[in-house]
C-alpha positions as CSV (number, residue, x, y, z in Angstrom):
1,M,0.0,0.0,0.0
2,H,0.9,3.7,0.0
3,A,1.2,5.9,3.0
4,I,2.6,9.2,4.2
5,T,6.0,8.5,5.9
6,I,8.3,10.9,7.8
7,P,11.9,9.8,7.0
8,E,13.3,12.8,8.9
9,P,11.4,15.3,11.2
10,G,11.0,18.7,9.7
11,G,8.6,21.1,7.9
12,P,5.7,20.0,5.8
13,E,8.1,18.9,3.1
14,A,9.1,16.1,5.4
15,L,5.9,14.2,4.6
16,V,6.6,11.6,1.8
17,W,4.0,9.6,0.0
18,G,5.5,6.1,-0.8
19,E,5.1,2.4,-0.8
20,V,5.1,0.6,2.6
21,P,4.1,-2.9,3.8
22,D,0.4,-3.6,4.3
23,P,-0.7,-3.7,7.9
24,V,-1.2,-7.1,9.6
25,V,-4.6,-7.6,11.2
26,G,-4.3,-9.0,14.7
27,E,-6.7,-10.5,17.3
28,G,-9.6,-8.2,17.9
29,E,-8.7,-5.9,14.9
30,V,-10.4,-4.9,11.7
31,L,-8.6,-3.8,8.5
32,V,-10.1,-0.7,6.9
33,D,-9.6,0.5,3.3
34,V,-9.1,4.2,4.0
35,V,-11.3,6.7,2.1
36,A,-10.2,9.8,4.0
37,T,-8.4,11.0,7.1
38,A,-8.2,14.4,8.8
39,V,-5.3,16.6,9.9
40,N,-4.9,17.2,13.7
41,R,-2.3,19.3,15.6
42,A,-0.8,16.0,16.9
43,D,0.1,15.1,13.3
44,I,2.1,18.3,13.0
45,L,3.9,17.6,16.3
46,Q,4.7,14.1,15.1
47,R,6.0,15.5,11.8
48,Q,8.2,17.9,13.7
49,G,9.7,15.1,15.9
50,F,7.9,16.1,19.1
51,Y,5.2,13.5,19.4
52,D,6.1,9.9,18.7
53,P,3.3,7.3,18.3
54,P,2.6,5.1,21.3
55,P,4.8,1.9,21.3
56,G,3.4,-0.9,19.1
57,T,1.2,1.4,17.0
58,S,1.5,2.5,13.4
59,P,4.4,4.9,12.6
60,Y,2.4,6.9,10.1
61,P,0.5,10.0,11.2
62,G,-3.3,10.2,11.3
63,L,-5.5,9.9,14.4
64,E,-8.8,9.2,12.6
65,C,-10.1,7.8,9.3
66,S,-13.2,6.7,7.4
67,G,-13.5,3.9,4.9
68,R,-14.8,0.4,4.4
69,V,-14.1,-2.8,6.2
70,A,-11.7,-5.0,4.1
71,Q,-11.0,-7.8,6.6
72,V,-12.3,-8.8,10.0
73,G,-9.7,-10.3,12.3
74,P,-10.0,-13.1,14.8
75,G,-12.3,-12.6,17.8
76,V,-14.2,-9.7,16.2
77,S,-18.0,-9.7,15.9
78,G,-20.5,-7.1,14.8
79,W,-18.6,-6.0,11.7
80,A,-18.5,-7.4,8.1
81,V,-16.5,-6.8,5.0
82,G,-17.9,-3.8,3.1
83,D,-19.3,-1.9,6.2
84,E,-18.8,1.8,5.9
85,V,-17.0,2.9,9.1
86,C,-15.0,5.7,10.7
87,A,-12.4,5.1,13.4
88,L,-10.4,6.6,16.2
89,L,-6.7,5.7,15.7
90,S,-3.4,5.8,17.6
91,G,-1.8,6.5,14.2
92,G,-1.8,5.2,10.6
93,G,-4.7,7.3,9.1
94,Y,-2.4,8.8,6.4
95,A,-2.4,5.5,4.5
96,E,-4.5,3.4,2.1
97,K,-5.1,0.8,4.7
98,V,-5.1,0.7,8.5
99,A,-5.7,-2.0,11.2
100,V,-8.0,-0.8,13.9
101,P,-9.0,-2.3,17.3
102,A,-12.7,-3.2,16.8
103,G,-13.7,-1.2,19.8
104,Q,-12.5,2.0,18.1
105,L,-14.8,1.6,15.1
106,L,-18.0,3.5,14.5
107,P,-20.6,3.2,11.7
108,V,-20.8,6.1,9.3
109,P,-23.8,8.1,10.6
110,E,-26.9,8.4,8.5
111,G,-26.8,11.5,6.2
112,I,-23.0,11.8,6.4
113,G,-20.9,10.6,3.4
114,V,-18.1,8.1,4.0
115,D,-15.5,10.7,3.2
116,R,-16.9,13.4,5.4
117,A,-17.1,11.0,8.3
118,A,-13.3,11.2,8.6
119,A,-13.9,14.6,10.3
120,L,-15.7,13.1,13.2
121,P,-13.9,10.5,15.4
122,E,-11.1,12.5,16.9
123,V,-13.0,15.7,17.6
124,V,-16.1,14.0,18.9
125,C,-14.2,11.6,21.2
126,T,-12.1,14.4,22.5
127,V,-15.0,16.7,23.2
128,W,-17.4,14.1,24.6
129,S,-14.7,12.5,26.9
130,N,-13.5,15.9,28.2
131,V,-16.5,18.1,28.3
132,F,-19.1,15.6,29.4
133,M,-17.4,12.5,30.8
134,V,-14.7,14.5,32.8
135,A,-16.2,18.0,33.3
136,H,-19.8,16.9,33.4
137,L,-21.2,19.9,31.5
138,R,-24.9,20.3,32.4
139,P,-27.9,22.1,30.9
140,G,-28.0,25.7,31.8
141,E,-24.3,26.0,32.6
142,T,-21.9,28.3,30.8
143,F,-19.2,26.7,28.6
144,L,-16.1,28.4,27.1
145,V,-14.1,26.8,24.4
146,H,-10.9,28.4,23.2
147,G,-10.3,28.2,19.4
148,G,-14.0,28.0,18.7
149,S,-13.5,27.8,14.9
150,S,-11.1,24.8,15.0
151,G,-12.2,21.2,14.5
152,I,-12.4,20.7,18.3
153,G,-14.1,24.1,18.7
154,T,-16.8,23.7,16.1
155,M,-17.8,20.3,17.5
156,A,-17.7,21.5,21.1
157,V,-20.0,24.4,20.3
158,Q,-22.6,22.1,18.7
159,L,-22.5,19.5,21.4
160,A,-22.7,22.0,24.3
161,K,-25.7,23.7,22.6
162,A,-27.3,20.3,22.0
163,V,-27.4,19.7,25.8
164,G,-28.7,23.1,26.6
165,A,-25.5,25.0,27.7
166,K,-24.7,28.7,27.1
167,V,-21.6,28.7,24.9
168,A,-18.8,31.2,24.7
169,V,-15.9,31.0,22.2
170,T,-12.7,32.8,21.5
171,A,-11.4,33.2,18.0
172,G,-8.9,35.5,16.2
173,T,-11.1,37.0,13.4
174,E,-14.6,38.2,12.9
175,E,-15.2,35.7,10.2
176,K,-14.3,32.9,12.5
177,L,-16.6,34.3,15.2
178,E,-19.4,34.6,12.7
179,R,-19.1,30.9,11.9
180,C,-19.2,30.1,15.6
181,A,-22.3,32.1,15.9
182,E,-23.9,30.2,13.0
183,L,-23.2,27.0,15.0
184,G,-24.9,28.3,18.0
185,A,-22.3,30.2,20.1
186,D,-23.8,32.8,22.3
187,I,-20.8,34.8,23.5
188,L,-18.2,35.8,20.9
189,I,-14.8,37.0,22.0
190,N,-12.0,38.2,19.6
191,Y,-8.9,37.2,21.6
192,R,-6.7,39.6,19.6
193,E,-8.8,42.6,20.6
194,Q,-10.6,41.6,23.8
195,D,-9.8,40.2,27.3
196,F,-11.8,37.0,27.4
197,V,-11.9,37.1,31.3
198,A,-13.6,40.5,31.3
199,E,-15.9,39.8,28.4
200,L,-17.0,36.5,29.9
201,R,-17.7,38.1,33.3
202,E,-19.7,40.9,31.7
203,A,-21.8,38.4,29.7
204,T,-22.5,36.2,32.7
205,D,-23.2,38.9,35.3
206,G,-19.8,38.3,36.9
207,K,-20.3,34.5,37.3
208,G,-17.8,33.2,34.7
209,A,-17.7,29.8,33.0
210,D,-18.7,26.5,34.6
211,V,-16.6,24.5,32.2
212,I,-13.6,25.7,30.1
213,L,-12.0,23.5,27.4
214,D,-8.5,24.8,26.7
215,N,-5.9,23.9,24.1
216,M,-3.4,26.6,25.0
217,G,-2.0,25.3,28.3
218,A,0.5,27.6,30.2
219,K,-0.3,30.8,28.4
220,Y,-3.9,30.8,29.5
221,L,-3.6,29.0,32.8
222,D,-4.0,32.0,35.2
223,R,-6.6,33.7,33.1
224,N,-8.6,30.5,32.8
225,V,-8.7,30.2,36.5
226,Q,-9.9,33.8,36.8
227,A,-12.6,33.1,34.2
228,L,-14.0,30.1,36.1
229,A,-17.2,30.2,38.1
230,V,-17.5,28.9,41.6
231,N,-17.3,25.1,41.3
232,G,-15.9,25.5,37.8
233,R,-14.0,22.9,35.9
234,L,-11.0,23.6,33.6
235,V,-10.0,20.8,31.2
236,I,-6.6,21.3,29.4
237,I,-6.1,19.3,26.2
238,G,-3.2,21.1,24.5
239,M,0.0,23.0,25.0
240,Q,0.0,25.5,22.1
241,G,0.8,28.2,24.6
242,G,3.5,26.4,26.5
243,V,4.0,23.7,29.1
244,K,4.9,25.6,32.3
245,G,2.6,28.1,34.0
246,E,2.1,29.6,37.5
247,L,-1.1,28.5,39.3
248,N,-2.7,30.6,41.9
249,I,-3.8,28.0,44.4
250,G,-5.7,30.5,46.5
251,A,-7.9,31.5,43.6
252,L,-8.6,27.9,42.9
253,L,-9.5,27.1,46.5
254,A,-11.7,30.2,46.7
255,K,-13.7,29.0,43.7
256,R,-13.7,25.3,44.8
257,A,-12.6,24.7,41.2
258,A,-10.9,21.8,39.5
259,I,-8.3,21.5,36.8
260,T,-7.8,18.3,34.7
261,A,-5.4,17.6,31.9
262,T,-5.9,14.8,29.5
263,T,-4.7,13.2,26.3
264,L,-6.5,10.7,24.1
265,R,-3.9,9.1,21.9
266,A,-1.9,7.2,24.5
267,R,-4.9,5.8,26.5
268,P,-5.3,2.0,26.7
269,V,-7.4,0.3,24.1
270,E,-10.1,-0.4,26.8
271,E,-10.4,3.3,27.7
272,K,-10.7,4.3,24.1
273,A,-13.3,1.6,23.5
274,A,-15.4,3.0,26.4
275,I,-15.2,6.5,25.0
276,V,-16.2,5.3,21.5
277,A,-19.1,3.4,22.9
278,A,-20.3,6.5,24.8
279,V,-20.0,8.6,21.6
280,R,-22.0,6.0,19.7
281,E,-24.7,6.1,22.3
282,H,-25.0,9.8,23.0
283,V,-23.6,11.7,19.9
284,W,-24.4,9.5,16.9
285,P,-28.1,10.1,17.2
286,L,-27.5,13.8,17.2
287,V,-25.4,13.5,14.0
288,S,-27.8,11.2,12.3
289,G,-30.7,13.6,13.3
290,G,-28.9,16.6,11.7
291,H,-28.4,18.4,15.1
292,V,-24.6,18.1,14.9
293,R,-22.5,18.0,11.8
294,P,-18.9,17.9,10.8
295,V,-17.5,21.3,9.8
296,I,-15.0,20.8,6.9
297,D,-12.8,23.5,5.5
298,R,-11.5,21.6,2.5
299,E,-10.5,18.2,1.1
300,I,-6.9,17.7,-0.2
301,P,-5.5,14.5,-1.9
302,M,-3.5,12.5,0.6
303,P,-0.3,12.6,-1.4
304,D,-0.4,16.4,-1.0
305,A,-0.5,16.1,2.8
306,A,2.3,18.8,3.0
307,E,-0.2,21.4,1.6
308,A,-2.8,20.3,4.2
309,H,-0.3,20.8,7.0
310,R,0.6,24.3,5.8
311,V,-3.1,25.2,5.8
312,V,-3.5,24.0,9.4
313,E,-0.3,25.6,10.6
314,D,-1.4,28.9,9.1
315,S,-4.6,28.7,11.2
316,S,-6.7,30.2,8.4
317,H,-9.1,27.3,8.2
318,I,-12.4,26.7,9.9
319,G,-13.2,23.2,11.0
320,K,-11.4,20.2,9.7
321,V,-9.0,19.7,6.8
322,L,-9.4,16.3,5.2
323,L,-7.0,14.1,3.2
324,V,-8.6,11.9,0.6
325,T,-7.1,8.7,-0.6
326,P,-6.4,8.5,-4.3
327,R,-8.7,6.0,-6.1
């Protein structure tokens, strides 16, 4: 098969489309003929040499994919050759074929084409596990997501609105904020021109956010704590703003607040399967019913993955950038 390899870490030009051995399907796995995958920030870090795949997993980038079942491995039930699926991966999505633990497979939702379904697994699993399974966002609460126009952000806005939360977003342009508003965001904050702590307090009568989903890390740590409501929950899922920050324990104690930091890629197979099962139960009906949809900026042929990485690194996109397998 063909796949995107990274012979040496570097810029987008480090991504090379070439022939590699086909994956071997093991116990409890399913082989998927990949139709499409999506670009995530983790792929860029891997390309740069900062985020190696977990031991024993595919060396190729790509944390999600969509396609059709090509082979069902030993010990697998509930899936058949030809089924249209999408999958959460530890790696290997930038390829024509990938072996997936059966517990990380999802059926392509009704009304979503098999190619567009590649935009769903990573963002939906990330948002559902962090905002709902960890932070327990409830109807009527205020939710803030940084980077509201990103793949994670556009999904977080929709899911939070679907459960009846009031949604605040930060983004860097008026166009991005307008797209967030179209998805249901109530409070729109341009982080280049406005202080999100002050804007959020004003919009919530001084209360702040009950739940914050943050991809910035150290840069926003202090202000995120300031922006939390009493009994608020901050969930950190990224380090785009650095890894070391100063935490005001007094402010955290005064608010009886909690901070959690999580990753998805390195979790054990059993934990990922539990998240995928929860997504299938709670989110897939919303997608099939048209209440939640993938937001896709563009589709790019997989051999041109370098172009897709440049688009994502430039941060001019809204939603997900897909890579489509040549056929």
